[in-house]
C-alpha positions in Angstrom: -1.7 -23.9 3.5 -0.7 -21.7 1.0 2.5 -21.5 -0.5 4.6 -18.4 -2.0 7.1 -19.1 -4.4 10.6 -18.6 -3.7 13.6 -18.4 -6.0 15.4 -20.9 -7.3 19.3 -21.2 -7.4 19.2 -20.5 -10.9 16.4 -17.8 -10.9 17.9 -14.7 -12.4 15.7 -12.1 -10.8 17.2 -9.6 -8.6 16.6 -9.5 -4.8 14.8 -6.7 -4.8 12.4 -7.3 -7.2 12.0 -10.6 -5.9 11.3 -9.3 -2.2 9.0 -6.7 -3.7 7.1 -9.6 -4.8 7.6 -11.7 -1.7 6.1 -8.8 0.2 3.1 -7.9 -2.5 1.9 -11.7 -2.3 2.5 -11.8 1.6 0.3 -8.8 2.0 -2.2 -10.3 -0.6 -2.6 -14.3 -1.1 -5.3 -14.7 1.4 -7.0 -11.7 -0.6 -8.1 -10.5 3.3 -9.3 -7.0 3.3 -8.0 -6.9 6.5 -4.1 -7.7 4.8 -4.9 -5.7 1.6 -5.1 -2.5 4.5 -2.3 -3.2 6.3 -0.1 -3.2 2.9 -1.8 0.1 2.3 -0.7 1.4 5.3 2.8 -0.4 5.1 3.1 1.3 1.5 2.7 4.7 2.8 4.0 4.6 5.9 7.6 3.2 4.3 7.2 5.2 0.1 6.4 1.5 -1.3 5.4 1.3 -5.1 5.8 5.4 -5.9 3.4 6.1 -2.8 5.1 8.9 -0.8 6.5 8.3 2.7 3.8 9.3 4.8 4.1 10.3 8.8 1.6 8.0 10.8 -0.8 11.1 11.5 -0.6 11.7 7.7 -1.3 7.8 7.2 -4.3 8.0 9.9 -5.7 10.6 7.8 -6.4 9.1 4.8 -7.3 5.5 6.9 -9.7 7.6 9.0 -7.6 6.1 12.4 -5.6 8.0 15.0 -2.2 7.7 14.1 -2.0 5.1 17.2 -4.3 2.8 15.5 -1.5 3.2 12.3 1.4 2.3 14.4 -0.2 -1.0 15.8 -1.4 -2.1 12.5 1.9 -1.3 11.2 3.8 -2.7 13.8 1.8 -6.1 13.5 2.3 -6.6 9.7 5.9 -6.0 10.0 6.1 -8.7 12.9 4.0 -11.0 10.7 6.3 -9.9 7.6 9.6 -10.6 9.5 8.4 -14.4 10.9 8.2 -15.4 6.9 11.3 -14.3 6.2 13.2 -15.0 9.2 11.5 -18.7 9.7 9.9 -19.1 5.9 6.9 -19.3 7.4 3.7 -17.8 9.5 1.6 -20.0 11.2 -1.1 -16.9 11.9 -1.4 -16.6 8.4 -1.0 -20.1 7.7 1.4 -19.5 4.8 4.5 -20.5 4.1 7.4 -20.2 1.5 7.3 -22.7 -0.8 10.4 -25.5 -1.0 10.0 -25.8 2.7 9.4 -28.7 4.7 5.6 -28.9 5.9 4.8 -27.8 9.2 
């Protein structure tokens, strides 16, 4: 089980910095190419990390897949991310925020 650290109550980091770090860690912690690709798609779709915000069509051109496939990848990535944000863990990826009780 891989854990992603969470902020302690005395941590001075701003929420947006922490949240950006959480998103980055969530997609990169396992170092799987498919997760890194999901992250890159989310970066382009939402204009994160100084990437331009692109349409499904334009993102599909970059990754050489259809806009429908980009939509599917984006949807799954956001579902997985929402699960860890809402529950503190993602069982499919076997990731949890550190400091939480075991599964």
